[in-house]
ZAMARGU-4260 file (C-alpha; in steps of 0.2 Angstrom, whole numbers, plus 5000, padded with zeros to 4 digits):
<rodrens>
0) 5135/4851/5052 | 5133/4864/5065 | 5120/4854/5071 | 5130/4838/5076 | 5130/4833/5093
5) 5116/4847/5099 | 5101/4843/5107 | 5085/4846/5098 | 5079/4858/5112 | 5095/4869/5109
10) 5091/4871/5091 | 5072/4875/5091 | 5067/4893/5092 | 5057/4897/5108 | 5041/4900/5099
15) 5043/4882/5092 | 5046/4874/5110 | 5029/4866/5111 | 5036/4856/5095 | 5050/4849/5107
20) 5038/4844/5119 | 5027/4834/5105 | 5044/4826/5098 | 5048/4819/5117 | 5029/4812/5118
25) 5031/4805/5101 | 5048/4797/5105 | 5041/4790/5121 | 5024/4783/5113 | 5029/4777/5096
30) 5049/4780/5096 | 5048/4792/5081 | 5042/4809/5078 | 5041/4818/5060 | 5038/4836/5058
35) 5037/4845/5041 | 5041/4861/5045 | 5050/4868/5063 | 5058/4885/5067 | 5076/4882/5070
40) 5091/4891/5076 | 5105/4894/5064 | 5123/4902/5064 | 5122/4918/5077 | 5104/4926/5078
45) 5098/4917/5061 | 5084/4905/5060 | 5078/4894/5047 | 5064/4882/5043 | 5069/4864/5044
50) 5060/4846/5042 | 5063/4835/5057 | 5063/4816/5059 | 5068/4809/5074 | 5069/4790/5080
55) 5074/4783/5095 | 5085/4767/5098 | 5090/4756/5111 | 5105/4748/5112 | 5114/4737/5127
60) 5124/4753/5132 | 5108/4763/5133 | 5095/4773/5124 | 5099/4786/5109 | 5088/4797/5098
65) 5095/4800/5080 | 5087/4816/5072 | 5088/4821/5055 | 5086/4838/5049 | 5084/4845/5031
70) 5083/4865/5026 | 5066/4868/5019 | 5068/4888/5020 | 5066/4889/5001 | 5052/4877/5002
75) 5042/4887/5016 | 5045/4904/5007 | 5037/4897/4989 | 5023/4890/5000 | 5020/4906/5009
80) 5022/4915/4991 | 5009/4905/4983 | 4998/4906/4999 | 4999/4925/4996 | 4995/4923/4977
85) 4981/4913/4981 | 4973/4926/4991 | 4976/4940/4979 | 4967/4928/4965 | 4954/4926/4978
90) 4950/4945/4983 | 4951/4948/4964 | 4938/4936/4960 | 4928/4944/4974 | 4931/4960/4966
95) 4924/4954/4950 | 4909/4946/4957 | 4904/4961/4965 | 4907/4969/4949 | 4896/4958/4941
100) 4883/4959/4953 | 4883/4979/4952 | 4882/4978/4935 | 4866/4965/4935 | 4858/4978/4947
105) 4862/4993/4936 | 4852/4983/4921 | 4838/4979/4933 | 4837/4996/4937 | 4836/5003/4921
110) 4822/4990/4916 | 4813/4995/4931 | 4814/5014/4928 | 4810/5012/4911 | 4795/5001/4914
115) 4789/5013/4927 | 4791/5028/4917 | 4779/5023/4903 | 4764/5023/4915 | 4771/5035/4925
120) 4769/5048/4909 | 4752/5041/4906 | 4746/5044/4923 | 4755/5061/4923 | 4745/5067/4906
125) 4729/5060/4915 | 4732/5070/4930 | 4735/5085/4919 | 4718/5083/4909 | 4708/5081/4925
130) 4717/5095/4934 | 4711/5107/4919 | 4692/5100/4918 | 4690/5100/4938 | 4688/5117/4945
135) 4680/5113/4963 | 4691/5114/4979 | 4685/5097/4983 | 4696/5090/4969 | 4711/5102/4971
140) 4716/5093/4987 | 4715/5076/4979 | 4724/5082/4964 | 4738/5090/4972 | 4741/5074/4982
145) 4741/5064/4967 | 4752/5075/4958 | 4766/5075/4973 | 4763/5055/4973 | 4767/5055/4953
150) 4783/5067/4958 | 4789/5055/4971 | 4789/5041/4957 | 4797/5051/4945 | 4810/5055/4957
155) 4814/5038/4961 | 4816/5033/4944 | 4827/5048/4939 | 4838/5041/4955 | 4839/5024/4947
160) 4844/5029/4931 | 4862/5033/4936 | 4865/5015/4942 | 4861/5009/4923 | 4873/5020/4915
165) 4890/5010/4911 | 4902/5024/4909 | 4920/5023/4912 | 4926/5029/4929 | 4937/5046/4927
170) 4945/5058/4937 | 4937/5076/4937 | 4929/5088/4947 | 4913/5085/4957 | 4899/5095/4963
175) 4897/5090/4981 | 4880/5097/4982 | 4873/5087/4968 | 4881/5071/4976 | 4873/5075/4993
180) 4856/5079/4985 | 4856/5062/4976 | 4860/5054/4992 | 4847/5064/5001 | 4834/5057/4989
185) 4841/5039/4991 | 4842/5039/5009 | 4826/5050/5010 | 4815/5037/5002 | 4821/5022/5014
190) 4818/5034/5030 | 4803/5045/5026 | 4791/5034/5036 | 4803/5034/5051 | 4814/5049/5051
195) 4815/5066/5045 | 4832/5069/5035
</rodrens>
């Protein structure tokens, strides 16, 4: 009722003034304008959301515009709440998808570590046998190189194993040295040909 007799531009808030221009354009072009959601001024400094329908009429005495407003504040609030809920569901799905991928990666890491460990143990046993039977210094360097390579492979597979463990998260004390050493082993294998860690 408070809007009766008021010009639309007086009721539309400043941030929605471009809508007032579009209303004028629509009335001049089509004789009508319709907007589902426009921010309007209410009592005092209060604002509300309204759907707006404006129609231009010509009579012998001049041109008139009749505008109907309907308060849709509750509907807009429900739509915003629904959009917020959709966003939360989407984020939850993304988290679940990431967790599934990590679980799959853990299973893959366990499989790779297991498959590599079997031939690694065989190679280590063969190296031990060779080391006992070869005394010459010409063999010692090569055997040491092979031993270091096998140690590095073993270190990599041991690094993969924690990813495969499906243990519940728990709060507790953590040895930061172990965490740093684990991170260094992971990063070291990645950067050892390009940088010194």
